[in-house]
N, C-alpha and C positions, 0 to 999 in steps of 0.2 A: 084430532086430538086438539083441546083448546092451547090457544096460545097464551102464555104469562104476559101480565099486565106489563107495559112499558114505561118506564120512568122517563119524565122527559128531562129533557139534556139539561146538565149545568152551564152556563156561561160562564165558564171559569175566571176569565181575565176580566169579566164584569165584576166578579165575587170578589176578586184579589183585588182591584180597584177601590171597590167599595171599602175596603178595609182600611185600618190606621197602622202605621208606622210604630215602632217598636216605643220611641221616647211618648207619643201622643198617646199611644195607648196607657202606656204606665202611670202620664201624666193625669188623664182621666178616671183612674181607678178608684175604686169605694174604700177599698182597705188600705190606709196609708201604711200601716205598719209592712202589710204583707210587701206591697209594692217597693218599698223601703228595700226590704230583705231580699226580693228579687233582683232591684239592683245592687245591690252588695254580693249577692250570688255572683251574677255574672261577672262582676270586676273580678273576683277571686279566684274564676275558673279558667285555669292555663290549658291548654288541650296541648294536646303531646306535637312535638315538632315535626313527625312525620302529618299528621293531620291537617295542621295549617299549611303545610307543603302543598299538600293535597287540593284544599279548599281553594286554596290562593292562585294554582293553576289549572279550576275548571275552565273547561273549553267553550262550555255553552251555560247559558242564565240556567238558573232553577228558580221557581216560585213555589213558595210555602203558604198555603193561607193556613192560619193557627185560629182553631175556635178554643177561646183562651176566655175567662173570669178571674180576677185577680182573687176572690173568695176563697177559691180553690187549693187544698194544698199539694196536689199533683201538678198545678198550674205553678205553684210557688219553687216547686221544685224543677222542673223542667224546663218552662219558657227560658228562664236564663239560660240553658244550655243552648236551645236552638239559635237565641239570640246570639249566644257569644260565638257560635259557628259562623252566623251569617256577619258579625262583625269582621273576621277573617277571613271572609269569600267576597269578594267585589261582585262576582255574580249571582251570590245569593240572597235574595230579596223575599223578604216575610213581611205578610201583612195579617193583620189580628181583626176577628169579629168576633162577636158573641151569639149565643145559641137563639138568642131573642131576634137577633138583627138578620139571620138567614136559616130560619127555621125549616126547611126545604132541603139545605145543605146539611145541616145538624141530623136530623134523622136517619141519614144515610149512613152515618157513623155510630152505629148504636154500638155499647159492648155489651157483646152478650145479652143483648136486647134491653140492656138500660143506658140511660145518660151519664155520660163519663167524659169530663174533658179532663185535660186539653189533648184536642184530636189536630193532629199536622198532616197535612192533604199537599204530598207534593208534587208538584206539575213541570213539566219540560220549557222549553223555551217556545214552543207554541200553545202553551197553557192545555197540554193533555195531562189527566191524572197518571202520575206512574205509580203511586203507593200511598201508605198513610202509617202513622204513628199513635199511639196515644192510647190512654192516657198513662203508661205507665209500660218499661220494658216488657218484652215478650214472656220473661220466666214469672215476672208479676202478675199477670195478666191470667196464666195458667194457673197460678195460686188462685187467685178469684175465682176462677171459674173452678177447680176442683171443689173450692170451700161453698161456693152455690151448690155443686152438685152432691155434695155429702151434707148440706145442710150445717155448715159448721164456717159461717162467712168468720167469725170472730178470730180463728184459729187461723184461717189465713191470711186475713189482714194481719196478725202477728207476726206470720213469715215474711210477709211483703214489707213488715217493717225492719226485719232481721236484713233482709237482702239490702234494704236503702242502706243501712247502715255498715254493712259491710262493701258497699260501694259508696262511700262517702265521697270518693273524689269524680264520680259520675261518669265512669270508664263505659261502662254497660249501655248508657243510655248514649253517648256520644258515639259508639262503635255502631248501633241501630241507625239513628239518625245520618251518621256519614253514609251508611250502606244504600238509605234510600236516596240520600244527593245523588250518590254514582250512579244510580239507576236512570234518576232523571235526568242527569246531564251526560247520559252515555251516548254517544254517535252511531254505535251499532251493538247488536244483539249480544 
């Protein structure tokens, strides 16, 4: 039986180190209104005390490679959440890359065969990939997939918008990201 092709191994440390920190990434943005909005959202967001306590107590470093570009509405909504969590966690380090900067990385994280951002790739302290998130919460991704399957993407997008409105404090996003941080920082299975 023929063997499937083997993808080249990604040097996650190199990819992480090639990325920009939040402030540098934001300063280099192309859409000043979107960058200003992201910073305002980051400043406004207040994670629950138990989340902050968990993040501050991480025993192992977690690295996140964020594939993000400021023109995207989901990036504007979700990058501030990731960065706010990083602000609360001395052991959580985030670096931002673009699709064009590392197309070999981005192509591995298509969403239902389509290009969609943001994508957050969670790495442990040894830069081993432990999970990824994006471009939106799981329930929203499911709605988009269902919309594609039945040929009514417009209705799916309306339902996603309704979920976004219902989660205005971004608790679902925080929960999903904290879950992946927990996995990447664990010391045992």
